[in-house]
N, C-alpha and C positions, 0 to 999 in steps of 0.2 A: 395483719402482716404475719403473725406467728403461725396462723393456720396455713398460709401459703407455703411457708418454709416446711412445715411438717407434712404437707401433702405432696412433697416431692419436687418442688421447684428449685431453681438454681440456688445452691447453698452459698451464702455470703462468706467471704473470708474476713475475719476480724484480726487486724494487725494493729496492735496498740489500741487506741480508741477509735480507729477508723474501720469501716467495713468496705470491702471491695467485692463487687459482683462481676462474674463473667457476663459479658454482653455481646449480643449478635449485632454486628455492624451492617452486614448484608448477606444475602443468599445469592450467589452468582448463578444459580440455576443450572450449573453444570456438575453438580455433585459436591461442590466446594462451598463452605460457608466461611465468612470472615468474622472473627471474634476478637474481642479485647479481653485478655485474661491477666490475672495477677498472681504472682508467686513470691515467695520469700526464701531466703537462704543465707548462709554464712558468706557467700561470695555472689557476685553478680551473675556468674555463669550458672550457679546452682539455682538462683532465683529465676532465671530465664527457663531453665529446665523444669522447675516446679510449675511455672506459669503454663507451660505446654501440657504437663500432666493434669493440672487443674481443669484446663479447657476440655480435655477429653473426658475426664471423670464427670464433669458437669453435664456434658452432652450425653454421655452414656446413661448415667444414673439419676440425674436430677432435672434435666432439661434446662433451657436458657430462657428466662422470662424478661430479661432486660434488653433494651435495644430495639432495633428496627424490625426484627423478625422473631416471633415466638417459635422456639424449637422444643418439641416434646422429647422426653427421654427416649433413647434408642432401645434401652432394655426395660421391658415392661414387667417382667417377673420379679417378684419381691426379693427372693433370696439368691438370685443369680450371683451376685458379688461374693456371698459367703460360700455358696456351693462350688464355685470355681475360683476359690481363693488363690490356689497355686498358679492357675492360668493368669489371673490378673497381676499377681506378684511378678511373674516372669514378663508379662506384657509391659508393665510400667517400670521394669528394672532399668538401670543406667544405660544398658545397651539393648534394651527391649525394642520390640517392633512398633511401639507407639510412635516412635520418631518417623516412621514411614508415612504417617497420616497427618502430620502437622508440620508447618514451616513458618518461620518468622518472616513477616514482610519487611520491606525496607523502611517502613515508617518509623518515626521517632518513638523511642521507648521512654516511659516514665520511670524514674529511678529515685528511690528515697533510701536514706539510711534509717535503720531501726536499731533498737537495743540488741537484737539478735544478729544483725548483719544488714541485709539489703532487702528491699521490697521493689519489685518492678512490675509495671504494667506494659503489656506488649500486644501488638496487633498480629494475629495469627491467621493463616489459611488452614482450614481443617478439611480434609478429604472425607466428608461424611459418607458418601455412597461407597467408597472403597473400604472404609472402616466397617460399615454394615456388612458388606460382602465377606470380609475377613471373619467377622464374628459368626456369620451364618456358616461359612466354610468350616470353621473350627468347632461347630456344634454348640456355641454359647447362646445364640438366639435363633429363632425360627424365621 
């Protein structure tokens, strides 16, 4: 199990004594994947925002190994995240463009209280093909 995590697979989120993985529920085959992602925050809105960011980060850098469909990482180069630190800082900022590629479905959200605030699990639609096009257009990936 440790070997899988170190080799670039979806990174589990450890919140308290529980671990939460981003999982792929389906690939709609139209460039959109449906994921369940988890986030934490001091408020429910911050936890939801973080769940969206975690979903994109896992898809970009780690891949998604849990769920119905295996999704390889979109970014294959090892140091891209470090080399383009400012790009990704801006991309994932509160008003950043990451929001253009992810939306919360109308499905029920899981919500828990933690010592730090809230933990939420949410079903998201992620525009994988559009995200890839944006990263190619911006010169981040080939």
